C-alpha positions, -999 to 999 in steps of 0.1 A, spaced: 161 244 675 155 245 639 183 239 620 184 263 589 208 250 566 192 217 568 158 230 564 168 248 534 182 216 520 157 195 530 133 222 508 153 230 477 156 190 478 124 187 478 118 217 454 145 199 427 130 165 431 90 180 418 103 206 393 125 168 380 87 153 381 73 182 364 99 172 342 92 136 336 57 146 334 55 162 304 83 139 290 59 112 288 32 129 277 53 141 245 62 107 238 31 89 241 18 125 221 48 109 196 30 79 192 -2 89 190 8 102 152 28 82 145 2 51 152 -22 74 136 0 83 109 8 43 100 -29 29 101 -38 54 71 -12 51 55 -16 10 66 -53 11 50 -43 29 16 -22 2 6 -45 -25 21 -72 -8 -2 -40 -8 -29 -42 -41 -33 -74 -52 -20 -83 -29 -53 -63 -49 -78 -78 -83 -63 -116 -77 -67 -101 -82 -104 -98 -115 -101 -135 -124 -89 -147 -143 -108 -174 -118 -130 -151 -95 -132 -125 -117 -147 -151 -132 -173 -167 -100 -180 -135 -85 -188 -112 -114 -202 -149 -116 -219 -147 -85 -233 -106 -88 -247 -118 -118 -260 -145 -106 -285 -124 -72 -298 -103 -108 -309 -125 -126 -323 -141 -102 -344 -102 -90 -352 -92 -129 -366 -123 -137 -377 -127 -102 -401 -95 -121 -413 -100 -147 -418 -132 -146 -435 -138 -164 -475 -155 -140 -491 -184 -159 -504 -183 -164 -545 -204 -187 -571 -180 -197 -594 -188 -193 -625 -194 -229 -642 -174 -228 -675 -201 -241 -701 -209 -278 -704 -195 -284 -665 -222 -300 -644 -239 -278 -615 -229 -302 -592 -189 -287 -593 -201 -253 -583 -223 -264 -552 -192 -292 -544 -173 -264 -544 -195 -235 -530 -202 -267 -499 -164 -265 -498 -157 -233 -490 -182 -224 -464 -170 -255 -446 -134 -239 -446 -152 -210 -433 -166 -222 -401 -129 -243 -392 -116 -206 -393 -149 -190 -386 -141 -219 -349 -105 -215 -346 -108 -182 -348 -127 -182 -320 -103 -208 -300 -75 -184 -308 -90 -150 -297 -100 -170 -257 -66 -184 -254 -56 -147 -265 -78 -131 -245 -62 -146 -212 -26 -137 -220 -38 -98 -234 -59 -96 -207 -34 -105 -179 -4 -85 -196 -29 -54 -200 -51 -47 -173 -44 -70 -143 -4 -66 -144 -4 -30 -145 -26 -31 -117 -10 -53 -93 19 -25 -104 5 3 -91 -7 -18 -62 31 -29 -55 44 4 -66 10 15 -41 27 -5 -11 62 -2 -13 59 40 -13 39 30 18 64 12 37 84 37 28 62 64 36 58 45 72 99 42 74 97 76 72 73 80 104 96 55 126 128 81 116 105 113 131 89 90 163 129 80 168 132 124 167 99 128 184 111 105 215 149 122 214 130 156 220 104 140 250 135 123 262 156 165 266 120 181 275 125 154 304 162 173 318 154 201 341 185 221 352 166 244 380 159 210 394 196 190 392 208 228 408 182 225 435 193 192 442 220 200 446 221 229 468 197 208 486 220 181 489 249 205 499 228 221 528 216 189 544 251 174 545 261 214 558 233 212 580 241 178 591 277 180 602 264 214 621 235 198 635 
């Protein structure tokens, strides 16, 4: 003859196990979903940070660097040459002075002007490099460093959200009804076996 307490105990244990298994599967799905969101979000943040670094790095390509530095050098050369150009004048020759003296003075002034132009170009080349780095490259590097830092902080924040989501998924694995049915099943099975 069938022992009803034993049958009810086994059925309760099986029902509780089923409910707990369903809750564990739901928790696995929630955890996997949280990990997928975390990975997608971090890949997007990492891509944004990498793009910022690549944009700054492209300034160091020879063509871009030469073009930027050339423009800065040309601007400075114009400023230096304007400031140091010696005006061309023919000095009035006093009566009785030979014309050779005026020609020699004009020739020396032209040589001095050419020397000043050469020095201005050399100074502009040297200063252009520093100005280009300080005024264009350094701000862009700081910008990309800020972007990378911000993306890193956001990724760290995503890790905190992932932790909270995984804890919530773990709590979703709890099945009080499943626990209750299993406990009742254990009691019923024990009773049924005892009475059996």
